[in-house]
C-alpha positions in Angstrom: 0.0 0.0 0.1 1.5 3.4 -0.9 2.7 5.5 2.0 1.2 8.9 3.0 3.4 10.9 0.6 2.4 8.6 -2.4 -1.3 8.8 -1.4 -1.2 12.4 -1.2 0.4 12.8 -4.5 -1.6 10.0 -6.1 1.7 8.6 -7.4 3.6 5.4 -6.6 6.8 6.0 -4.8 6.4 9.7 -4.3 8.3 9.8 -1.0 11.6 11.8 -1.9 13.8 9.2 -0.2 12.2 6.2 -1.8 14.7 5.0 -4.4 12.2 3.1 -6.7 12.5 5.7 -9.5 16.3 6.0 -9.3 16.5 2.3 -9.3 14.3 2.1 -12.4 16.5 4.7 -14.1 19.5 2.5 -13.6 17.8 -0.8 -14.4 15.4 0.1 -17.2 16.7 3.6 -18.4 13.5 5.3 -17.2 14.6 8.9 -16.2 13.6 9.6 -12.7 13.4 13.3 -13.5 10.5 12.9 -15.9 7.0 13.9 -14.8 5.2 11.0 -13.2 2.8 10.1 -16.1 5.9 9.9 -18.5 7.7 7.6 -16.1 4.7 5.3 -15.9 4.4 5.3 -19.7 8.2 4.5 -20.0 7.6 1.5 -17.7 4.6 0.4 -19.6 6.6 0.6 -22.9 9.1 -1.7 -21.3 6.3 -4.2 -20.4 6.5 -3.4 -16.7 3.3 -2.8 -14.7 2.9 -1.3 -11.2 0.1 -2.3 -9.0 -0.5 -2.5 -5.3 -1.2 -5.9 -3.7 -3.8 -4.1 -1.5 -6.8 -2.3 -2.6 -7.5 -1.0 0.9 -6.2 -1.1 4.4 -6.0 0.8 7.6 -2.7 2.0 9.1 -1.6 4.6 11.5 1.7 5.6 9.5 3.4 4.8 6.3 5.3 1.7 7.5 4.2 -1.8 6.4 4.2 -2.7 10.0 1.6 -0.2 10.7 -0.9 -2.1 8.5 -4.0 -3.4 10.6 -4.3 -7.0 9.4 -7.9 -7.2 9.9 -8.5 -4.2 7.5 -6.7 -5.8 4.6 -8.6 -6.0 1.3 -6.5 -7.2 -1.6 -6.7 -6.0 -5.2 -8.5 -8.3 -7.6 -5.5 -10.0 -9.3 -7.7 -12.7 -10.9 -9.4 -9.9 -13.0 -6.1 -8.0 -13.5 -4.5 -11.3 -14.9 -7.4 -12.0 -17.1 -7.2 -8.5 -18.6 -3.3 -8.5 -18.8 -2.8 -12.1 -19.9 0.8 -11.7 -20.9 2.2 -11.2 -17.4 4.8 -13.8 -16.7 6.6 -12.7 -13.5 5.5 -10.8 -10.5 8.1 -8.9 -8.4 7.5 -7.7 -5.0 8.9 -4.5 -3.5 9.7 -6.0 -0.2 8.7 -8.8 2.1 5.4 -7.4 3.2 3.8 -7.2 -0.3 4.9 -10.7 -0.8 3.6 -12.1 2.3 0.2 -10.4 1.9 0.1 -11.6 -1.7 0.8 -15.2 -0.6 -1.8 -14.9 2.4 -4.6 -13.0 0.8 -4.3 -13.3 -2.9 -3.0 -16.7 -4.0 -6.0 -18.5 -2.2 -8.4 -16.6 -4.5 -6.6 -16.8 -7.7 -7.5 -19.3 -10.6 -4.9 -22.2 -10.5 -3.1 -21.0 -13.7 -2.7 -17.5 -12.2 -1.5 -18.9 -8.9 1.4 -20.5 -10.8 2.8 -17.2 -12.3 6.5 -17.0 -11.3 7.1 -14.7 -8.3 10.1 -13.0 -6.7 10.8 -10.7 -3.8 13.1 -7.8 -4.2 14.4 -5.6 -1.5 12.2 -2.8 -0.6 13.1 0.6 -2.0 11.6 2.3 1.0 13.8 4.5 3.0 12.9 2.4 6.1 14.9 -0.5 4.4 18.3 1.1 5.3 20.1 -2.2 6.2 20.8 -3.1 2.5 23.1 -0.8 0.4 21.9 1.0 -2.7 24.3 -1.0 -4.8 23.0 -4.3 -3.5 19.4 -3.1 -4.1 20.2 -2.2 -7.6 22.0 -5.5 -8.4 19.0 -7.4 -7.1 16.5 -5.2 -9.0 18.4 -5.8 -12.3 16.3 -9.0 -12.8 13.3 -6.6 -13.7 15.3 -5.5 -16.6 16.4 -8.9 -18.0 14.7 -9.7 -21.2 13.3 -6.2 -21.5 13.8 -4.8 -24.9 15.1 -1.2 -25.3 12.5 1.3 -26.4 12.8 3.6 -29.5 16.2 2.3 -30.5 17.8 2.9 -27.0 20.7 0.7 -26.1 
């Protein structure tokens, strides 16, 4: 679930210290200084989608640990996968996203969708300071594997 800064801006990863967009710049050559809509378009052109595991939840702050477990409402991934049938891999931005997906989404998925490959990547949140930027970028490189350059970029 997006943090307070992202919800207020109505943009994924809007917190100024979240390194998601700088990582995408390194991994996918999506310039982090572009306007938000342009960055999202660049991701889509590279066949990368962003979507929250949660549709709704209650939490007191922006930390994943603040999520009230009984308030969790997951997004409808079954419908999402039916609409976006070419999705082959799901990468989670951190352990909490993965654990919520496993607990609340997989049990309600069609069997074929439950088998989509999954991988957890280190959270780009500023709260995840125990892993170096270089290590995070190295692990996030998997997102760029097999992604074709756009408009002749190399």
